[in-house]
A tleap script that builds the chain and sets N, CA, C and O, in Angstrom:
source leaprc.protein.ff14SB
mol = sequence {
  NMET GLY ASP ARG THR LYS GLU ASN ARG LEU
  THR GLU GLU ALA ILE THR ARG LEU GLU ASP
  GLU ILE ASP ALA SER GLU GLY MET ALA SER
  LEU SER ASP THR GLU GLY THR VAL ALA LEU
  GLU GLU TYR LEU GLU SER PRO ARG CYS LYS
  PRO ASP GLN THR CVAL
}
set mol.1.N position { 135.781 124.207 106.488 }
set mol.1.CA position { 135.690 123.294 107.609 }
set mol.1.C position { 134.230 123.063 107.995 }
set mol.1.O position { 133.838 121.927 108.260 }
set mol.2.N position { 133.431 124.111 108.030 }
set mol.2.CA position { 132.018 123.982 108.355 }
set mol.2.C position { 131.263 123.182 107.318 }
set mol.2.O position { 130.336 122.447 107.658 }
set mol.3.N position { 131.646 123.313 106.047 }
set mol.3.CA position { 130.993 122.553 104.992 }
set mol.3.C position { 131.264 121.065 105.137 }
set mol.3.O position { 130.377 120.246 104.897 }
set mol.4.N position { 132.454 120.718 105.518 }
set mol.4.CA position { 132.805 119.308 105.698 }
set mol.4.C position { 131.955 118.696 106.816 }
set mol.4.O position { 131.463 117.576 106.678 }
set mol.5.N position { 131.789 119.405 107.885 }
set mol.5.CA position { 130.967 118.931 108.987 }
set mol.5.C position { 129.520 118.751 108.527 }
set mol.5.O position { 128.868 117.763 108.866 }
set mol.6.N position { 129.032 119.714 107.757 }
set mol.6.CA position { 127.669 119.620 107.241 }
set mol.6.C position { 127.556 118.410 106.307 }
set mol.6.O position { 126.559 117.689 106.344 }
set mol.7.N position { 128.559 118.192 105.487 }
set mol.7.CA position { 128.562 117.050 104.572 }
set mol.7.C position { 128.548 115.736 105.364 }
set mol.7.O position { 127.836 114.799 105.002 }
set mol.8.N position { 129.323 115.673 106.424 }
set mol.8.CA position { 129.346 114.471 107.268 }
set mol.8.C position { 127.989 114.228 107.913 }
set mol.8.O position { 127.519 113.091 107.967 }
set mol.9.N position { 127.362 115.287 108.401 }
set mol.9.CA position { 126.045 115.134 109.029 }
set mol.9.C position { 125.017 114.633 108.028 }
set mol.9.O position { 124.198 113.771 108.348 }
set mol.10.N position { 125.061 115.180 106.804 }
set mol.10.CA position { 124.114 114.748 105.774 }
set mol.10.C position { 124.356 113.292 105.396 }
set mol.10.O position { 123.406 112.537 105.190 }
set mol.11.N position { 125.609 112.900 105.307 }
set mol.11.CA position { 125.936 111.509 104.989 }
set mol.11.C position { 125.451 110.578 106.090 }
set mol.11.O position { 124.850 109.541 105.811 }
set mol.12.N position { 125.707 110.943 107.327 }
set mol.12.CA position { 125.257 110.121 108.453 }
set mol.12.C position { 123.742 110.019 108.498 }
set mol.12.O position { 123.194 108.957 108.796 }
set mol.13.N position { 123.068 111.118 108.203 }
set mol.13.CA position { 121.604 111.100 108.184 }
set mol.13.C position { 121.092 110.187 107.080 }
set mol.13.O position { 120.141 109.433 107.286 }
set mol.14.N position { 121.717 110.252 105.910 }
set mol.14.CA position { 121.304 109.390 104.805 }
set mol.14.C position { 121.518 107.920 105.157 }
set mol.14.O position { 120.664 107.082 104.869 }
set mol.15.N position { 122.642 107.608 105.773 }
set mol.15.CA position { 122.928 106.226 106.179 }
set mol.15.C position { 121.911 105.757 107.208 }
set mol.15.O position { 121.424 104.630 107.130 }
set mol.16.N position { 121.590 106.607 108.165 }
set mol.16.CA position { 120.605 106.258 109.191 }
set mol.16.C position { 119.252 105.972 108.568 }
set mol.16.O position { 118.586 105.007 108.944 }
set mol.17.N position { 118.845 106.788 107.633 }
set mol.17.CA position { 117.544 106.568 106.973 }
set mol.17.C position { 117.540 105.264 106.192 }
set mol.17.O position { 116.557 104.524 106.217 }
set mol.18.N position { 118.639 104.981 105.495 }
set mol.18.CA position { 118.726 103.727 104.740 }
set mol.18.C position { 118.689 102.525 105.682 }
set mol.18.O position { 118.032 101.527 105.389 }
set mol.19.N position { 119.385 102.617 106.801 }
set mol.19.CA position { 119.347 101.531 107.780 }
set mol.19.C position { 117.940 101.337 108.329 }
set mol.19.O position { 117.507 100.203 108.533 }
set mol.20.N position { 117.224 102.428 108.569 }
set mol.20.CA position { 115.842 102.337 109.045 }
set mol.20.C position { 114.957 101.650 108.013 }
set mol.20.O position { 114.102 100.837 108.363 }
set mol.21.N position { 115.164 101.978 106.741 }
set mol.21.CA position { 114.380 101.353 105.680 }
set mol.21.C position { 114.666 99.860 105.610 }
set mol.21.O position { 113.752 99.058 105.415 }
set mol.22.N position { 115.927 99.486 105.766 }
set mol.22.CA position { 116.293 98.070 105.760 }
set mol.22.C position { 115.641 97.358 106.936 }
set mol.22.O position { 115.084 96.273 106.769 }
set mol.23.N position { 115.704 97.950 108.119 }
set mol.23.CA position { 115.083 97.356 109.307 }
set mol.23.C position { 113.586 97.169 109.109 }
set mol.23.O position { 113.034 96.127 109.462 }
set mol.24.N position { 112.930 98.176 108.546 }
set mol.24.CA position { 111.485 98.086 108.306 }
set mol.24.C position { 111.183 96.982 107.301 }
set mol.24.O position { 110.219 96.234 107.467 }
set mol.25.N position { 111.989 96.879 106.277 }
set mol.25.CA position { 111.811 95.846 105.257 }
set mol.25.C position { 111.968 94.457 105.865 }
set mol.25.O position { 111.172 93.560 105.588 }
set mol.26.N position { 112.986 94.284 106.684 }
set mol.26.CA position { 113.203 92.997 107.336 }
set mol.26.C position { 112.067 92.670 108.298 }
set mol.26.O position { 111.655 91.515 108.407 }
set mol.27.N position { 111.567 93.673 108.987 }
set mol.27.CA position { 110.446 93.467 109.887 }
set mol.27.C position { 109.199 93.023 109.145 }
set mol.27.O position { 108.497 92.115 109.591 }
set mol.28.N position { 108.926 93.649 108.033 }
set mol.28.CA position { 107.756 93.265 107.234 }
set mol.28.C position { 107.922 91.848 106.695 }
set mol.28.O position { 106.961 91.080 106.668 }
set mol.29.N position { 109.123 91.498 106.271 }
set mol.29.CA position { 109.371 90.152 105.754 }
set mol.29.C position { 109.169 89.113 106.847 }
set mol.29.O position { 108.665 88.023 106.575 }
set mol.30.N position { 109.552 89.433 108.075 }
set mol.30.CA position { 109.409 88.470 109.167 }
set mol.30.C position { 107.944 88.215 109.506 }
set mol.30.O position { 107.616 87.164 110.058 }
set mol.31.N position { 107.070 89.146 109.188 }
set mol.31.CA position { 105.645 88.942 109.451 }
set mol.31.C position { 105.065 87.814 108.611 }
set mol.31.O position { 104.062 87.211 108.994 }
set mol.32.N position { 105.678 87.522 107.477 }
set mol.32.CA position { 105.159 86.466 106.616 }
set mol.32.C position { 105.708 85.092 106.986 }
set mol.32.O position { 105.278 84.086 106.422 }
set mol.33.N position { 106.649 85.033 107.922 }
set mol.33.CA position { 107.228 83.766 108.355 }
set mol.33.C position { 106.282 83.084 109.337 }
set mol.33.O position { 106.061 83.590 110.437 }
set mol.34.N position { 105.726 81.949 108.951 }
set mol.34.CA position { 104.733 81.271 109.788 }
set mol.34.C position { 105.304 80.061 110.517 }
set mol.34.O position { 104.565 79.352 111.200 }
set mol.35.N position { 106.594 79.815 110.386 }
set mol.35.CA position { 107.211 78.664 111.053 }
set mol.35.C position { 107.069 78.798 112.576 }
set mol.35.O position { 107.418 79.826 113.157 }
set mol.36.N position { 106.560 77.755 113.196 }
set mol.36.CA position { 106.399 77.748 114.645 }
set mol.36.C position { 105.171 78.486 115.139 }
set mol.36.O position { 105.066 78.768 116.333 }
set mol.37.N position { 104.243 78.806 114.258 }
set mol.37.CA position { 103.032 79.515 114.671 }
set mol.37.C position { 101.815 78.599 114.551 }
set mol.37.O position { 101.869 77.565 113.886 }
set mol.38.N position { 100.728 78.983 115.195 }
set mol.38.CA position { 99.464 78.254 115.084 }
set mol.38.C position { 98.362 79.247 114.723 }
set mol.38.O position { 98.471 80.445 114.985 }
set mol.39.N position { 97.318 78.728 114.126 }
set mol.39.CA position { 96.176 79.568 113.785 }
set mol.39.C position { 95.485 80.038 115.060 }
set mol.39.O position { 95.539 79.354 116.082 }
set mol.40.N position { 94.847 81.185 115.010 }
set mol.40.CA position { 94.155 81.733 116.171 }
set mol.40.C position { 93.118 80.752 116.708 }
set mol.40.O position { 93.019 80.553 117.919 }
set mol.41.N position { 92.353 80.145 115.821 }
set mol.41.CA position { 91.324 79.204 116.245 }
set mol.41.C position { 91.938 78.031 117.008 }
set mol.41.O position { 91.395 77.584 118.019 }
set mol.42.N position { 93.063 77.544 116.520 }
set mol.42.CA position { 93.756 76.427 117.177 }
set mol.42.C position { 94.259 76.852 118.558 }
set mol.42.O position { 94.160 76.088 119.518 }
set mol.43.N position { 94.789 78.053 118.656 }
set mol.43.CA position { 95.270 78.553 119.943 }
set mol.43.C position { 94.126 78.714 120.940 }
set mol.43.O position { 94.261 78.355 122.110 }
set mol.44.N position { 93.005 79.253 120.475 }
set mol.44.CA position { 91.867 79.470 121.367 }
set mol.44.C position { 91.306 78.157 121.900 }
set mol.44.O position { 90.716 78.136 122.980 }
set mol.45.N position { 91.474 77.076 121.172 }
set mol.45.CA position { 91.002 75.761 121.606 }
set mol.45.C position { 92.029 75.039 122.470 }
set mol.45.O position { 91.713 74.010 123.066 }
set mol.46.N position { 93.241 75.555 122.549 }
set mol.46.CA position { 94.303 74.877 123.300 }
set mol.46.C position { 94.084 75.026 124.804 }
set mol.46.O position { 93.439 75.978 125.245 }
set mol.47.N position { 94.617 74.094 125.593 }
set mol.47.CA position { 94.491 74.171 127.058 }
set mol.47.C position { 95.114 75.444 127.635 }
set mol.47.O position { 94.673 75.924 128.679 }
set mol.48.N position { 96.118 75.988 126.978 }
set mol.48.CA position { 96.750 77.211 127.479 }
set mol.48.C position { 95.788 78.397 127.519 }
set mol.48.O position { 95.920 79.292 128.354 }
set mol.49.N position { 94.836 78.390 126.617 }
set mol.49.CA position { 93.936 79.531 126.502 }
set mol.49.C position { 92.671 79.352 127.371 }
set mol.49.O position { 91.973 80.323 127.666 }
set mol.50.N position { 92.397 78.140 127.761 }
set mol.50.CA position { 91.187 77.875 128.550 }
set mol.50.C position { 91.422 78.226 130.018 }
set mol.50.O position { 92.516 77.997 130.533 }
set mol.51.N position { 90.420 78.778 130.697 }
set mol.51.CA position { 90.585 79.100 132.124 }
set mol.51.C position { 90.728 77.837 132.953 }
set mol.51.O position { 90.174 76.795 132.602 }
set mol.52.N position { 91.464 77.922 134.045 }
set mol.52.CA position { 91.645 76.786 134.959 }
set mol.52.C position { 90.320 76.522 135.668 }
set mol.52.O position { 89.765 77.422 136.299 }
set mol.53.N position { 89.812 75.299 135.570 }
set mol.53.CA position { 88.511 74.979 136.181 }
set mol.53.C position { 88.654 74.052 137.373 }
set mol.53.O position { 87.731 73.294 137.671 }
set mol.54.N position { 89.801 74.091 138.072 }
set mol.54.CA position { 90.007 73.229 139.228 }
set mol.54.C position { 89.469 73.842 140.500 }
set mol.54.O position { 89.482 73.176 141.535 }
set mol.55.N position { 89.006 75.053 140.480 }
set mol.55.CA position { 88.541 75.754 141.682 }
set mol.55.C position { 87.121 75.378 141.991 }
set mol.55.O position { 86.552 75.867 142.967 }
savepdb mol mol.pdb
quit
């Protein structure tokens, strides 16, 4: 009975690690997605980044 519990814990741990690896892989892949982004230089020149000069 104790061995079965240990086997279940090891299986769950292995599944958790594999899920973590998948999540990390998906996260890294999303970093290369540039849809909807702008270059830093373009952002710095945008009105959103400039201080309000109405004062």
